[in-house]
C-alpha positions in Angstrom: -49.7 -26.0 -64.6 -50.5 -26.6 -60.9 -48.4 -25.5 -57.9 -48.8 -26.4 -54.3 -47.7 -23.9 -51.7 -47.6 -24.1 -47.9 -48.7 -21.8 -45.1 -46.2 -20.5 -42.6 -46.0 -20.0 -38.9 -43.6 -17.4 -37.4 -41.5 -19.1 -34.7 -40.1 -15.7 -33.8 -41.4 -12.4 -35.0 -39.3 -9.6 -33.6 -40.6 -6.1 -34.5 -38.1 -3.3 -34.4 -38.3 0.4 -35.1 -40.1 1.9 -38.0 -37.8 2.6 -40.9 -37.8 5.6 -43.2 -39.9 3.7 -45.8 -42.6 3.1 -43.3 -41.9 -0.6 -42.7 -40.5 -2.1 -39.4 -37.2 -3.7 -39.0 -38.0 -7.4 -38.4 -36.4 -10.6 -37.3 -38.8 -13.2 -38.7 -38.1 -16.9 -38.3 -40.4 -18.5 -40.9 -41.4 -22.2 -40.8 -43.4 -23.7 -43.6 -46.1 -26.2 -42.6 -48.2 -28.8 -44.4 -51.3 -26.8 -44.9 -51.5 -26.0 -48.6 -53.2 -23.8 -51.2 -53.1 -25.0 -54.8 -52.7 -22.5 -57.7 -53.3 -23.5 -61.3 -52.3 -21.4 -64.4 -53.6 -22.2 -67.9 -53.4 -20.4 -71.2 -56.3 -17.9 -71.7 -57.1 -14.9 -73.9 -56.4 -12.5 -71.0 -55.6 -12.5 -67.3 -58.3 -13.8 -65.0 -58.4 -15.1 -61.4 -60.9 -17.3 -59.7 -60.9 -18.4 -56.0 -62.6 -21.3 -54.3 -62.2 -23.0 -50.9 -60.7 -26.5 -51.0 -63.3 -29.1 -50.5 -62.2 -30.2 -47.1 -61.7 -26.7 -45.6 -63.9 -24.2 -43.9 -62.1 -21.3 -45.4 -64.3 -18.3 -46.4 -63.1 -16.8 -49.7 -65.9 -14.2 -49.9 -63.4 -11.3 -49.2 -60.6 -12.6 -51.5 -60.3 -10.2 -54.5 -60.3 -11.6 -58.0 -59.0 -8.4 -59.7 -55.5 -6.9 -59.7 -55.8 -6.5 -55.9 -55.1 -10.2 -55.7 -51.4 -10.8 -55.2 -51.5 -13.8 -57.5 -52.6 -11.5 -60.4 -49.9 -9.0 -59.6 -47.4 -11.9 -59.5 -48.5 -13.0 -63.0 -48.1 -9.5 -64.4 -44.6 -9.3 -62.9 -43.5 -12.6 -64.5 -45.0 -11.5 -67.9 -43.2 -8.2 -67.7 -39.9 -9.9 -66.9 -40.3 -12.4 -69.8 -41.6 -9.8 -72.2 -44.9 -11.6 -72.9 -48.5 -10.7 -72.5 -50.1 -11.8 -69.2 -52.6 -14.2 -70.6 -53.5 -16.9 -68.1 -56.5 -18.2 -66.2 -55.4 -18.5 -62.6 -57.4 -20.7 -60.3 -56.7 -20.7 -56.5 -58.0 -23.4 -54.2 -57.6 -22.3 -50.7 -57.1 -24.2 -47.5 -54.9 -21.6 -45.8 -57.0 -19.3 -43.6 -57.7 -15.9 -45.2 -56.3 -13.0 -43.3 -55.3 -15.5 -40.6 -51.6 -14.7 -40.0 -50.4 -17.6 -42.1 -49.4 -15.7 -45.3 -52.1 -17.3 -47.5 -52.2 -14.4 -49.9 -48.4 -14.3 -50.1 -48.4 -18.1 -50.6 -50.7 -17.7 -53.6 -48.5 -15.0 -55.1 -45.5 -17.3 -54.7 -47.4 -20.2 -56.4 -48.5 -17.9 -59.2 -44.8 -16.8 -59.8 -43.8 -20.4 -60.1 -46.8 -21.5 -62.2 -46.7 -18.6 -64.7 -42.9 -18.9 -65.1 -43.4 -22.6 -66.0 -46.3 -21.6 -68.3 -44.6 -18.8 -70.2 -40.8 -19.4 -69.9 -38.6 -21.4 -72.3 -38.6 -25.0 -71.1 -35.2 -25.8 -72.6 -33.4 -22.6 -71.5 -35.5 -20.8 -68.8 -34.8 -17.2 -68.2 -36.2 -17.2 -64.6 -34.4 -19.3 -62.0 -35.8 -19.9 -58.5 -33.6 -17.1 -57.2 -35.2 -14.7 -59.8 -38.6 -15.7 -58.5 -37.5 -14.9 -54.9 -36.4 -11.5 -56.1 -39.7 -10.9 -57.8 -41.5 -12.0 -54.7 -39.9 -9.3 -52.7 -41.5 -6.7 -54.9 -44.9 -8.2 -54.0 -44.6 -8.5 -50.2 -42.3 -9.4 -47.3 -43.6 -13.0 -46.9 -43.6 -14.0 -50.6 -39.9 -14.9 -51.0 -40.2 -17.4 -48.1 -43.3 -19.0 -49.7 -41.2 -19.6 -52.8 -38.5 -21.3 -50.8 -40.2 -22.9 -47.8 -38.4 -24.9 -45.2 -37.3 -22.9 -42.2 -35.5 -19.5 -42.6 -34.5 -16.4 -40.9 -35.9 -13.2 -42.5 -34.4 -9.8 -41.8 -35.1 -6.3 -43.2 -38.8 -6.4 -43.9 -38.5 -10.2 -43.6 -37.6 -10.6 -47.3 -33.9 -11.2 -46.9 -33.7 -14.9 -46.1 -31.1 -17.2 -44.7 -32.0 -20.9 -44.4 -32.1 -22.2 -40.8 -30.6 -25.6 -39.8 -33.6 -27.7 -38.7 -33.5 -31.3 -37.6 -36.5 -33.6 -37.5 -40.2 -32.9 -37.9 -42.3 -30.6 -35.7 -46.0 -31.2 -35.1 -48.5 -28.4 -35.1 -52.1 -27.8 -34.3 -53.8 -24.6 -35.6 -57.0 -23.0 -34.3 -58.6 -20.8 -36.9 -61.0 -17.9 -36.0 -64.1 -16.4 -37.6 -63.0 -13.3 -39.4 -59.5 -12.1 -40.1 -57.2 -9.4 -38.6 -55.7 -6.7 -40.8 -51.9 -6.9 -40.7 -51.5 -3.1 -40.9 -54.0 -2.7 -38.1 -52.1 -5.1 -35.9 -48.8 -3.3 -36.6 -50.4 0.0 -35.9 -51.8 -1.3 -32.6 -48.3 -2.6 -31.7 -46.9 0.9 -32.3 -49.8 2.5 -30.3 -49.1 0.2 -27.3 -45.4 1.0 -27.3 -46.0 4.8 -27.7 -48.5 4.7 -24.8 -45.8 3.1 -22.6 -43.1 5.4 -23.8 -41.2 2.3 -25.1 -38.6 2.7 -27.8 -38.4 -0.3 -30.1 -35.0 -2.0 -30.0 -33.5 -3.6 -33.1 -34.6 -7.3 -32.9 -32.1 -10.1 -32.7 -32.5 -13.8 -33.5 -33.2 -16.0 -30.5 -30.2 -18.3 -29.8 -32.5 -20.6 -27.8 -34.9 -21.0 -30.7 -32.1 -21.7 -33.2 -30.6 -24.3 -30.9 -34.0 -26.0 -30.5 -34.5 -26.1 -34.3 -31.0 -27.5 -34.9 -31.4 -30.3 -32.3 -35.0 -31.1 -33.1 -36.0 -30.2 -29.5 -39.8 -29.6 -29.6 -40.0 -28.7 -25.9 -37.2 -26.2 -26.3 -38.7 -24.8 -29.4 -42.1 -24.4 -27.6 -40.4 -22.4 -24.8 -38.6 -20.2 -27.3 -41.6 -19.2 -29.5 -42.1 -15.4 -29.5 -44.3 -12.9 -31.3 -44.0 -9.2 -30.7 -47.3 -8.7 -32.4 -49.2 -11.0 -30.1 -50.1 -8.4 -27.5 -51.5 -6.2 -30.2 -53.5 -9.0 -31.8 -54.9 -9.9 -28.4 -55.8 -6.2 -27.8 -57.8 -6.2 -31.0 -59.3 -9.7 -30.5 -59.4 -10.4 -26.8 -61.1 -13.8 -27.3 -57.8 -15.2 -28.6 -56.5 -15.3 -25.0 -59.1 -18.0 -24.2 -57.9 -20.0 -27.2 -54.2 -19.8 -26.2 -55.1 -20.7 -22.6 -57.1 -23.7 -23.8 -54.2 -25.1 -25.9 -51.7 -24.7 -23.1 -54.0 -26.3 -20.6 -54.6 -29.2 -23.0 -50.9 -30.0 -23.3 -49.3 -27.9 -26.0 -45.5 -27.4 -25.4 -45.7 -24.0 -27.1 -48.5 -21.6 -28.0 -48.6 -18.3 -29.8 -50.6 -16.2 -32.2 -49.4 -16.9 -35.7 -48.0 -13.7 -37.3 -50.6 -10.9 -37.1 -53.3 -13.4 -36.2 -56.0 -14.4 -35.5 -54.9 -18.0 -36.1 -53.4 -19.5 -32.9 -50.5 -22.1 -33.3 -49.8 -24.9 -30.9 -46.7 -27.1 -30.9 -47.0 -30.7 -29.7 -44.1 -32.9 -28.8 -45.1 -35.9 -31.0 -47.5 -36.6 -33.8 -49.6 -38.6 -31.4 -49.7 -35.7 -29.0 -50.8 -33.4 -31.8 -53.7 -35.7 -32.6 -54.8 -35.7 -29.0 -54.4 -32.0 -28.7 -56.4 -31.4 -31.9 -59.2 -33.6 -30.7 -59.3 -31.9 -27.3 -59.3 -28.4 -28.8 -62.1 -29.4 -31.2 -64.1 -30.6 -28.3 -63.5 -27.4 -26.4 -65.3 -25.4 -29.1 -62.9 -22.5 -29.0 -62.2 -22.2 -32.7 -63.8 -22.1 -36.1 -61.7 -25.1 -37.2 -58.8 -27.1 -35.8 -56.1 -28.1 -38.3 -53.1 -30.4 -37.9 -49.8 -29.9 -39.8 -46.2 -30.7 -39.7 -43.1 -28.8 -40.7 -40.8 -27.9 -42.2 -42.0 -28.6 -45.8 -40.8 -27.2 -49.2 -42.1 -24.0 -50.7 -44.0 -23.6 -53.9 -43.8 -26.9 -55.8 -45.1 -28.0 -59.2 -47.5 -30.9 -58.8 
């Protein structure tokens, strides 16, 4: 059973105050893009995980765990527990989504494992787990997992796990610049808090950008580019100053929008047309500012059996 699952880019990441549970209140406008990992689950005597880079990618998988620290393994155990079966599956992950790159690759793999293991172990004629149940299980694994199950474009609130689909018209064309080495999401959030504390700033509850939602609903790439925001970007740049050069290069080469994706270090650039995206990707590749330049479009569906 093989499942294809997309990366995400955050069109808006509004970071509010720290809650009593240690998480931040978020407004997170997720957008699924056509950069995919593939997760395969097959019957096996026990639970085992293997990870390899997709043949066409330059993703380094050396730091991806293959034990219970891997979110896909934890997803499999959750599905098994819900269905009352033993977690017996060989899970193979083929990665094209950057590792620790701010595009929710680990969460995507967990979402794919939820779907794959449910298909593997559930009753085909009368399944106990609907897609909504998998979204609920995903929220137990991480804030980005529910969106990776659903895909498309959605507004996430709370920790980002409570989702409302967003009206989106047309196709948006993206170019991504990956970096050597990842950035720790907790470290970026901690740096965001440190910067705010140093300035004496109190984090306000985040609100959804009306300009961004209008641009999505009308298919306005220029308007969307102008409305892109990420409250973690300053922290990511503080931890990885070289990303500023990458963002400047993309803007100078014609991107209508540019931002650090999530907690970084991947930088995302929006182009007005598919042709513009091709030109931008070629120019960025020639500029030598990134490990790899990737093109994608969105929105696309979430975890899907293939």
